[in-house]
N, C-alpha and C positions, 0 to 999 in steps of 0.2 A: 585424614585422607583429603586430598584436594580434588575438587570436581571441576573440570574444565567445561566452560560453556560450549554447547553444540554450535557448530558453524552451519548455517543454513546456506545452501547454494540455491539461488533462485532458478526456477524451472521456466524455460522459455519455450514457447510453442515453435515447432519446426515448420517453416513455410514450405510449400510445394517446390519452390525454386531451390531451396537448400537440399531437399531430398534428391532432386535431379542432379545437383552438382556432386553429391556424395556418390551416386550411382556412376557418374562419369569418372570420378576418381578411382573407384574400384575397377571399372572396366579398363581404364588407362593403365593401372598398375598390372593387371593380368596380361594386357597386350604387350607392354613394354618390358615384361619380366625377362631377365637374361635366360637365354636358352643354353642348357648345360650339355646339349647333344653335340658331339663332334663327328660329323660324317667322315672326316679324314681318318679318324681312328678306326672306324668300321672297315674302310677300304684297306688300311694297313693290316688289320687282323685277317682279312680275306687273303691278302697277298702272303702273309706269314703262313697261313694255313695251307694254301696251295704249294708254297715253297717247301713246306715240311713233307707233304705227300710226294712231291717230285724228288726231294733229297733222299727220302727213305727208299724209293724205288731204285734210284741210280746207285746208291751205296750198297744196297742188298744185292743187286744184279752183278755189280762188279766184284763184290766179295765172294759170291758164289762161283763166279767164273774164274777168279784168280786163286782163291784159297781153298775152296771146297770142291775143287775139280776131281779129286780122287776119293771123295767121301761118298759112299753109296747111299747113305741116309738122306742125302739132299734130293734124291730122286723119288723119295717116298711122297705119297699124296698128302700126308700130314705135315710135311716140312714147311710149306708156306703158311699154314694155319698156326703152327707153333711159333714160327719166326715173327709173324705179325702180332700175335698175342703178346709175346715177350717184349717186342718193341713198343707196343702200346702201354704196357705196364711200366716199362722203364721210362717212357716219356711222360707218364702220368704226373710225377711231381713238378714238372715244368708248368703245369696249370696254375701254380701259385704265382708265376710271373704276370706282370700286368697285361700284356698283349697276347699271351698264349691262352687259348681256351681249350675246353674238353674236346671239341671237334678237331682241333689241331693235333692233339695227341692220338686220337682215333685215326685220323687220316694218315698220320705218320706210320701207324701200325699196318693199315691197309696197304699203303705204298710199299712197305717192307715186305709184306706177304706177296704182293704181286711181283715185286722185284725178285724175290726168291724163286717164285715159279718161273719167271721169265729166264733167269739165269740157268735154272736146271733144264729147262726146255732147250736153251741154246747149247748146253753141254751135250744133251742127247742128240741133237741134230748134227753137231760137228764132231761126233765121237770118232769117226773114221778119218778125220782130218788131222793126221799127225805131221807135225812140222819137224823137219830134221835140220840140225845145224851142220852145215858142210864146211870142212876146213878150207 
């Protein structure tokens, strides 16, 4: 068995000046550390969230007014709640995308519910307004 001699590293006393420079280096490193926050992405997420809510409202309102015009179930008080819940559940997997968050999916569902209610209200208010095609 070979025994290696121990290497002694001389211990030097640390002067107060050296301690202050070390403190300066630590402070400098924390101050100049790269900031990983991107405020532009937060603004983009807010825009995407608001656009999802507006898109859900507009699409649901036009769908109810065009396609569900003769369906009596759309006038039920539960129709907007069911439509909003289904839309939120359908939009839930989109949360896996980078800029889409959970509030985006929820706001899409809320917008869809309000759009359904608005479309049904528009149909009730204009029920007597029959348009005739004249030759």
